[in-house]
C-alpha positions in Angstrom: 49.5 19.7 -3.9 47.6 22.9 -4.5 50.8 24.6 -5.7 51.5 21.8 -8.1 48.0 22.0 -9.6 48.2 25.8 -10.0 51.6 25.5 -11.7 50.3 22.8 -14.1 47.2 25.0 -14.9 49.4 27.9 -15.6 51.6 25.9 -18.0 48.6 24.6 -19.9 47.0 28.1 -20.1 50.2 29.5 -21.5 50.4 26.6 -24.0 46.8 27.2 -25.0 47.5 30.8 -25.8 50.4 29.9 -28.0 48.4 27.2 -29.6 45.7 29.7 -30.5 48.3 31.9 -32.2 49.6 28.9 -34.1 46.0 28.0 -35.2 45.5 31.5 -36.5 48.8 31.2 -38.4 47.9 27.9 -39.9 44.4 29.1 -40.9 45.8 32.2 -42.5 48.2 30.0 -44.5 45.4 27.7 -45.5 47.3 24.6 -44.3 45.5 21.7 -42.6 47.5 20.4 -39.6 47.2 17.1 -37.8 48.8 16.0 -34.6 49.7 12.2 -34.5 49.9 10.6 -31.1 50.8 7.0 -30.2 53.0 4.9 -28.0 56.5 4.1 -29.2 56.7 1.3 -31.8 53.2 1.8 -33.2 54.6 2.4 -36.6 53.5 6.0 -37.0 56.8 7.1 -38.7 56.5 4.3 -41.3 52.9 5.2 -41.9 53.7 8.9 -42.1 56.4 8.1 -44.7 53.9 6.2 -46.8 51.4 9.2 -46.5 54.1 11.7 -47.6 55.0 9.6 -50.6 51.4 9.1 -51.6 50.8 12.9 -51.2 53.8 13.6 -53.5 52.5 11.1 -56.1 49.1 12.8 -56.1 50.4 16.4 -56.2 49.5 17.2 -52.6 52.0 19.5 -50.9 52.7 17.9 -47.5 55.3 18.5 -44.8 56.1 17.2 -41.4 57.4 18.2 -38.0 58.8 15.2 -36.1 59.1 15.1 -32.3 61.6 12.8 -30.5 63.5 12.7 -27.3 66.8 12.3 -29.0 68.3 11.9 -32.5 67.1 13.1 -35.9 66.7 9.6 -37.2 63.0 9.9 -38.1 63.4 13.3 -39.9 66.2 11.8 -42.0 64.1 8.8 -42.8 61.1 10.9 -43.7 63.2 13.2 -45.9 63.5 10.4 -48.4 59.9 11.2 -49.4 61.0 14.5 -50.8 58.7 16.4 -48.4 60.0 19.2 -46.2 60.7 17.8 -42.8 61.9 19.4 -39.5 63.0 17.5 -36.4 62.2 18.7 -32.9 64.5 17.1 -30.4 62.8 17.5 -27.0 65.8 16.3 -24.9 63.9 13.8 -22.8 60.6 15.7 -22.7 57.8 13.3 -23.2 55.6 15.5 -25.4 55.6 18.5 -27.8 54.4 21.9 -26.7 53.0 24.7 -28.9 56.0 26.9 -28.5 58.3 24.1 -29.7 56.3 23.7 -32.8 56.3 27.5 -33.5 60.1 27.7 -33.1 60.6 25.1 -35.9 58.3 26.8 -38.4 60.4 30.0 -39.1 61.8 28.7 -42.3 58.8 26.7 -43.4 56.6 28.0 -46.2 53.2 27.2 -44.7 51.3 28.9 -47.5 53.0 26.5 -49.9 51.7 23.4 -48.0 48.3 21.7 -48.2 49.0 19.5 -45.2 51.3 19.6 -42.2 51.7 16.5 -40.0 53.1 16.9 -36.5 54.4 13.5 -35.3 54.4 13.8 -31.5 56.7 12.0 -29.1 55.8 8.4 -28.6 53.6 8.6 -25.4 50.0 7.9 -24.7 49.6 10.2 -21.7 51.6 13.5 -21.8 50.8 14.7 -25.3 47.1 14.5 -24.7 47.0 17.6 -22.5 48.8 19.9 -25.0 47.0 21.6 -27.9 49.4 22.3 -30.8 47.1 24.4 -32.9 46.1 21.3 -34.9 42.9 20.9 -36.8 42.8 17.1 -36.3 44.2 14.9 -33.5 45.0 11.4 -34.8 45.5 8.6 -32.3 47.3 5.6 -33.6 47.1 2.0 -32.3 48.9 -1.0 -33.6 47.5 -4.5 -33.6 50.5 -5.6 -31.5 49.5 -3.5 -28.5 46.3 -5.3 -27.5 42.7 -4.5 -27.9 42.2 -2.8 -24.6 44.5 0.2 -25.0 41.6 2.7 -25.3 40.3 1.5 -22.0 43.7 1.9 -20.3 44.4 5.3 -21.9 40.9 6.8 -22.4 42.0 10.5 -22.4 43.9 10.2 -25.6 41.3 8.2 -27.5 38.4 10.3 -26.2 40.1 13.4 -27.5 41.0 11.9 -30.9 39.2 13.1 -34.1 40.2 9.9 -35.9 41.8 6.6 -34.8 44.2 4.8 -37.0 44.9 1.1 -36.6 48.4 0.2 -37.9 50.2 -3.0 -38.9 47.1 -4.6 -40.2 49.3 -6.9 -42.4 50.3 -8.9 -39.2 46.9 -8.8 -37.5 46.2 -12.4 -38.1 49.7 -13.5 -37.0 49.3 -11.8 -33.6 45.6 -13.0 -33.3 44.3 -9.5 -33.0 40.6 -9.4 -32.1 39.1 -6.7 -34.4 35.6 -6.7 -32.9 37.0 -6.4 -29.4 39.3 -3.5 -30.4 36.5 -1.6 -32.1 34.2 -2.1 -29.2 36.9 -0.7 -26.8 37.3 2.3 -29.1 33.6 2.9 -29.5 33.1 2.8 -25.7 35.5 5.6 -25.3 34.8 7.6 -28.4 31.7 6.6 -30.4 32.1 9.3 -33.1 35.7 9.1 -34.3 36.1 7.3 -37.6 38.5 4.3 -37.4 40.9 3.6 -40.3 42.7 0.3 -40.8 46.2 0.7 -42.3 49.4 -1.0 -43.2 52.5 1.0 -44.1 54.0 -2.2 -45.5 51.2 -3.1 -48.0 49.8 0.4 -48.5 46.4 -0.5 -47.2 44.4 2.5 -46.0 47.1 5.0 -46.9 45.1 6.7 -49.6 42.0 6.7 -47.3 44.0 8.4 -44.6 45.4 11.0 -47.0 41.9 11.7 -48.3 40.6 12.2 -44.8 43.4 14.7 -44.0 42.8 16.6 -47.2 39.0 16.8 -46.5 39.6 18.4 -43.1 39.5 22.2 -43.4 41.6 24.5 -41.2 39.8 25.5 -38.0 39.0 29.1 -37.4 41.2 30.5 -34.6 39.2 31.2 -31.4 
C-alpha cells in the first residue's frame, strides 16, 4: 500500500510540474484557460459548442481541446463553430494530464486566442486530481443527474471555481429540485458562483462566456 501511495504521489508531482510550465505558457500568451469537468452525458460538448459560437459572434477568439477515451466525434462537432479545435484521444484513460495537453498545443497560436477551453474526459473522480494549468475549473451538473451529486462527489465540486447547471430547458419535466441542488452545492462549496444554462435555448450561454472572459490568466507559481 505504501508503494502505491508513493507512486501516485510521484505521478501527481510530475503532473504539477508540467502544469506549472503550461500555466506560464498560457500567461505569457495572455489566454484564459478553463478546464471543464463533468460526468458523461451532462451536455458539456453541446454547451461548449454554444459558447464557441457565441464567442465567434461577439469577436472573441476562442479555441478548445477535447478529451475523450476514443473517437474524434466531439472535435468534429465543435469544429462547426469555426473555432480551432484539437482532439485528445486518451485510449481508455479516464482523465487528461498536463503533458497530454502540452503535446496538443504545438500548432496552436495561443497568443491569438482570448479563451481556451479544455473539455476533460467524462468522469467526476479522476480528473479532479490533475492540474492542467487552467485558470478556472468548471464543474458541470445536469438536471437529469439528481440533486445530490455534489454530496456524492465532493472533491470535484469543492475544487470548482464555478459550477454550471445544464439542460435547464427540461428541469421541470424531470422534476428537478432547484433549492435542494443549490443547497447541496453550497454545503460543499459556498463560494463558487452557480450558473444555470441550456445549450438548446441559449439560456446562460452569454453569462458563462462573460464569466470566462472576465477571468484573468493566473500568474505561474
